[in-house]
C-alpha positions in Angstrom: 111.1 102.8 135.1 110.0 104.6 131.9 106.5 103.5 130.8 106.1 103.8 127.1 102.9 104.1 125.1 103.0 103.4 121.4 100.7 105.3 119.1 100.3 103.7 115.6 100.4 100.0 115.1 101.3 99.5 111.4 103.9 97.3 109.8 106.9 99.5 110.9 106.1 98.7 114.5 107.8 95.3 114.1 111.2 97.0 113.6 110.7 99.1 116.7 109.7 96.2 118.8 112.7 94.2 117.5 114.8 97.1 118.8 113.3 97.0 122.2 113.8 93.2 122.3 117.5 93.8 121.5 117.7 96.2 124.5 116.2 93.7 126.9 118.6 91.0 125.6 121.5 93.5 126.3 120.3 93.9 129.9 118.5 97.2 129.6 115.5 97.0 132.0 114.5 100.6 132.7 111.5 100.6 130.4 108.2 98.8 129.9 105.7 99.1 127.0 102.5 99.6 128.9 100.1 100.7 126.2 99.3 100.4 122.5 97.0 102.7 120.6 95.5 102.3 117.1 92.3 103.7 115.6 91.3 100.0 115.0 91.9 98.2 118.4 92.5 95.0 116.4 95.7 96.5 115.0 97.0 97.0 118.5 95.9 93.6 119.7 98.0 92.2 116.8 101.1 93.2 118.7 100.2 92.7 122.4 100.7 89.1 123.3 102.0 86.1 121.3 99.2 83.5 120.8 96.4 86.2 121.1 94.9 88.7 118.7 94.4 88.8 115.0 96.7 87.1 112.5 99.8 89.3 111.7 99.9 91.1 108.4 102.2 89.7 105.7 105.3 91.8 105.0 105.0 94.2 102.0 108.6 93.6 101.0 110.9 90.6 100.9 112.3 89.9 104.4 115.6 89.1 102.8 115.8 92.8 101.7 116.6 93.9 105.3 114.0 96.7 105.0 112.5 97.8 108.3 109.1 97.1 106.9 110.0 93.4 106.6 111.1 92.9 110.2 109.7 89.7 111.8 106.4 90.1 113.6 107.1 90.8 117.2 104.9 91.0 120.3 105.3 93.1 123.4 105.1 89.8 125.4 108.3 88.8 123.6 110.1 91.7 125.2 108.7 91.6 128.8 105.8 90.4 130.9 103.1 92.6 132.2 99.8 94.1 131.3 99.5 96.2 128.1 96.5 98.5 127.8 94.9 99.0 124.4 93.4 102.3 123.3 91.8 103.6 120.1 92.3 107.3 121.1 95.8 108.6 121.8 94.3 111.4 124.0 92.8 108.8 126.2 96.1 106.9 126.4 98.0 110.1 127.3 95.4 111.0 130.0 95.3 107.4 131.4 98.2 107.8 133.7 99.8 104.5 132.5 102.5 106.1 130.3 105.5 108.4 130.9 106.6 108.7 127.2 105.2 108.2 123.8 106.5 106.5 120.6 104.7 108.0 117.6 104.5 105.7 114.6 101.5 107.3 113.0 101.1 108.7 109.5 103.1 111.9 109.0 100.1 114.3 109.1 99.4 113.4 112.7 102.9 113.7 114.1 102.5 117.3 115.3 99.1 116.6 116.9 100.4 113.6 118.8 103.5 115.4 119.9 101.5 118.5 121.1 99.1 116.4 123.2 102.0 114.3 124.7 104.3 117.2 125.4 101.6 119.4 127.0 100.8 116.4 129.3 104.5 116.1 130.3 105.4 113.1 128.2 108.7 112.6 126.4 108.4 111.8 122.7 110.2 109.7 120.1 108.7 110.2 116.6 109.1 108.3 113.4 110.9 110.2 110.6 110.1 112.6 109.1 109.6 114.7 112.2 106.5 116.6 110.9 104.3 117.5 108.0 106.0 120.9 107.5 109.0 122.8 108.9 106.7 125.1 110.9 105.0 122.1 112.4 108.4 120.7 113.4 109.3 124.0 115.0 106.2 123.9 117.1 107.2 120.4 118.4 110.7 121.5 119.2 109.7 124.8 120.9 107.1 123.0 123.0 109.5 120.3 124.1 112.0 122.9 125.1 109.4 124.9 127.0 108.2 121.7 128.8 111.8 120.6 129.4 111.1 117.2 127.8 113.1 115.0 125.5 112.1 115.0 121.8 113.8 112.4 119.6 113.3 111.4 115.9 113.7 107.8 114.8 116.0 108.2 111.8 117.6 104.8 111.3 120.0 105.6 108.5 122.8 107.1 110.6 122.8 104.2 113.0 123.6 101.7 110.3 127.1 100.3 110.5 128.2 101.3 107.0 126.9 104.9 107.4 128.7 105.1 110.8 131.9 103.9 109.0 131.5 106.5 106.2 131.1 109.2 108.8 134.1 108.0 110.7 136.3 107.8 107.6 135.6 111.3 106.5 135.9 112.7 110.1 139.3 111.0 110.4 140.5 112.4 107.1 140.8 109.1 105.3 139.6 110.6 102.0 141.4 113.9 102.5 139.3 117.0 101.7 135.8 116.0 100.8 134.9 117.1 97.2 131.7 115.5 96.1 129.2 112.8 96.9 126.4 110.9 95.0 123.5 108.9 96.3 120.3 107.6 94.9 118.3 105.1 92.8 115.7 105.5 90.0 112.9 103.0 89.9 112.7 99.6 91.6 110.3 97.9 94.0 107.4 100.3 93.8 107.8 101.2 90.1 106.2 101.9 87.8 102.9 102.7 89.6 102.5 100.7 92.8 101.2 102.4 96.0 104.3 102.6 98.1 104.2 100.2 101.1 100.4 100.0 100.6 100.1 103.4 102.2 98.1 105.8 100.0 99.0 108.9 102.2 102.6 108.8 100.9 101.1 110.1 97.5 99.0 112.9 99.0 100.4 116.4 99.8 98.2 117.1 102.7 98.9 113.8 104.4 102.5 113.1 103.3 103.9 116.6 102.6 105.8 115.4 99.5 106.4 112.1 97.8 109.8 110.5 97.7 111.4 113.8 98.3 110.1 113.8 101.9 109.7 110.1 102.6 113.2 109.2 101.2 114.7 112.6 101.0 115.0 113.0 104.8 116.9 109.7 104.9 119.2 110.9 102.1 119.7 114.3 103.6 120.5 112.8 107.0 123.0 110.5 105.4 124.7 113.4 103.5 124.7 115.7 106.5 126.2 113.0 108.8 129.0 112.1 106.4 129.7 115.4 104.5 128.5 118.1 106.9 125.7 120.7 106.7 124.0 121.3 103.4 124.0 125.0 102.5 122.1 125.1 99.2 119.9 122.9 97.1 119.0 123.2 93.4 116.5 120.6 92.3 113.8 119.3 89.9 110.9 117.1 91.0 108.0 115.6 89.0 105.0 113.4 89.1 105.3 111.1 86.2 102.6 108.6 87.4 99.5 110.5 88.5 97.6 107.4 89.6 99.1 104.6 91.8 97.5 101.2 92.3 97.5 98.2 94.5 96.0 94.8 93.8 94.3 93.5 96.9 94.2 89.8 98.0 90.7 89.4 96.6 91.8 90.6 93.2 90.2 94.1 93.4 92.4 97.1 92.7 92.8 100.1 95.0 93.7 103.4 93.4 95.0 106.8 94.6 95.6 110.0 92.8 99.1 111.2 93.4 99.6 115.0 93.8 103.2 114.8 95.0 106.5 113.9 93.4 107.5 110.4 92.4 110.9 111.5 91.1 113.5 114.1 92.0 117.0 115.0 91.2 118.9 117.5 93.4 122.3 119.2 93.4 123.7 120.1 96.8 126.3 122.6 97.9 127.7 121.9 101.4 129.0 124.5 103.8 132.5 123.0 103.2 132.0 124.0 99.5 131.9 120.3 98.5 129.1 119.2 96.1 126.5 116.4 96.1 124.0 114.8 93.9 120.8 113.0 95.1 118.2 111.3 93.0 115.2 109.0 93.6 112.2 107.7 91.7 109.1 105.6 92.4 108.3 105.8 88.7 110.5 104.4 85.9 111.0 100.6 85.8 111.3 97.8 88.3 114.8 97.3 87.0 116.3 100.3 88.9 119.0 102.6 87.7 121.7 102.8 90.5 125.2 104.1 91.0 127.9 101.5 90.5 129.6 101.2 93.8 127.4 103.8 95.4 126.9 105.7 97.4 130.2 107.4 96.7 132.0 110.0 98.7 135.1 111.4 96.9 137.9 113.4 98.4 141.3 114.7 97.5 143.1 111.6 98.9 140.7 108.7 98.4 137.1 107.8 97.7 134.5 105.7 99.5 132.6 103.5 97.1 130.0 101.7 99.2 132.1 99.5 101.5 135.3 100.2 99.7 138.1 102.7 100.3 139.6 103.3 96.9 143.0 105.0 96.6 144.4 106.9 93.6 146.9 104.1 92.8 144.0 101.6 92.5 144.4 100.0 95.8 141.2 99.0 97.6 140.4 97.9 101.1 137.2 97.2 103.1 136.0 100.3 104.9 134.1 98.2 107.4 137.1 96.1 108.2 139.2 99.3 108.7 136.4 100.9 110.8 136.1 97.9 113.1 139.9 97.5 113.5 140.8 101.2 114.0 138.0 103.0 115.8 138.7 103.8 119.4 137.0 102.3 122.5 135.3 105.6 123.0 134.1 105.7 119.4 132.8 102.1 119.6 130.8 103.0 122.7 129.4 106.1 121.0 128.5 104.4 117.8 127.4 101.0 119.1 126.5 101.3 122.9 126.5 97.9 124.7 127.6 96.4 121.4 124.2 97.1 119.8 124.1 97.1 116.0 120.3 97.2 115.4 119.5 100.8 114.3 116.2 100.8 116.2 117.8 99.5 119.4 120.6 102.2 119.2 118.0 104.9 118.7 115.8 103.7 121.5 118.8 103.3 123.9 119.9 106.8 123.1 116.4 108.2 123.6 115.9 106.4 126.9 119.4 107.6 128.1 118.6 111.1 127.1 115.4 111.0 129.1 117.2 109.8 132.2 119.9 112.5 131.8 117.7 115.3 130.8 119.5 115.8 127.5 118.9 115.5 123.7 119.4 112.2 121.9 121.7 112.1 118.8 118.8 112.2 116.5 117.1 115.0 118.3 114.1 117.1 117.2 116.5 119.7 116.0 118.5 117.2 113.9 115.2 115.8 112.5 114.1 119.3 111.5 117.3 120.0 109.7 116.8 116.9 107.7 113.3 117.9 106.9 114.3 121.5 105.9 117.0 120.1 103.6 114.5 117.7 102.0 111.8 120.4 101.6 114.5 122.5 99.9 114.1 120.0 97.0 110.5 120.9 96.6 110.9 124.6 97.3 113.7 124.8 94.7 111.5 123.0 92.2 108.5 125.3 92.9 110.6 128.5 92.5 112.8 127.3 89.6 116.0 128.3 91.4 118.4 127.2 94.1 117.4 127.8 97.7 119.4 128.1 100.9 118.5 125.4 103.5 118.7 128.1 106.2 115.9 130.0 104.4 113.7 126.9 104.4 114.6 126.2 108.1 113.6 129.7 109.3 110.5 129.9 107.1 111.8 132.6 104.7 111.1 130.2 101.8 107.9 128.2 102.2 106.1 128.5 98.9 105.5 124.8 98.4 104.6 124.3 102.0 102.1 127.2 102.1 99.1 124.9 101.3 100.2 122.5 104.0 100.7 125.2 106.6 97.4 126.9 105.8 95.6 123.6 106.0 97.0 122.8 109.5 96.9 126.3 110.8 100.6 127.0 110.9 100.4 130.5 109.6 102.6 133.5 110.5 
């Protein structure tokens, strides 16, 4: 039995508890959530037992959007019976003897600190994306997990989505021929022109969030691109802060404000190891009427193109990629992509992590995978800072870390 302690009880926790609920519904009974930790104990009590604790927070986005932040409020008691300890200090939780593994859903700036404490105490870790506040911080986590012979996973929910699985499968099986180029992104939308994203000011502060959209969304986009198109070799990008102050109107009518010192907009050109090209863009500035790619994301090859859920052929024929995927993937592929028939990305990630712990292996979205996503995303900001293209390998090994220097110095990750 793997006893899990959860650190960080914000809105995203609902999505993770929903995943664990799906595991129990599928017959997985090798885990228990035995502890919750939040700086304010009331936040932890909000998730412990149905019928007890403070009133749940309202979602920050429309539940119809399918966004993980809008997952229905879920309690540990919905998943299984048993006592759940509540802590306000994760060090005390780790030292309590009531947990074997840690799920870290804290703000980005704390990830490396929680991981270090957990790994040194012999606890396995699953951390919310991005893996760390900087590439060097991520390396510390990976090296320590390897030294301690423990499992380190990153919750990166994009690649577990059915459509992304299908796009990966189609390219891997040659359905589009030789991949040539890909485009992905959106400019403006829900948090535009100046809202505090997800009511979390740290996402707009360099020493707490690393970057703006380039890191928070960029790791998702880079994971998506890497999973479908292969490794990213080189990035040339521009990033900007068009809105230096973000605001949120509170329920009492008062206005919260935060000065933004990270990007709210970026545009990046990618060169893959395969020589294919890619374009990424994102903005939390602009207008609420977002600018998107018609039929995007798009992955174009020599024989066909993927436009969202459509396979599009040179003669104009179209077919549903999802229908083709569900019809033609092998039994082995189905088990790999959707173990136990799971389709919830959180459940798939958690199942994979728990299985890796039991087998002494790495999960699909391992620490190393998460760090490659982070290095590729930071390449956007490093390229912008230097005014030239940068190799992702140079960001990964620390050769290029101009933008991250302030972050590394602040947290003590120096040469």
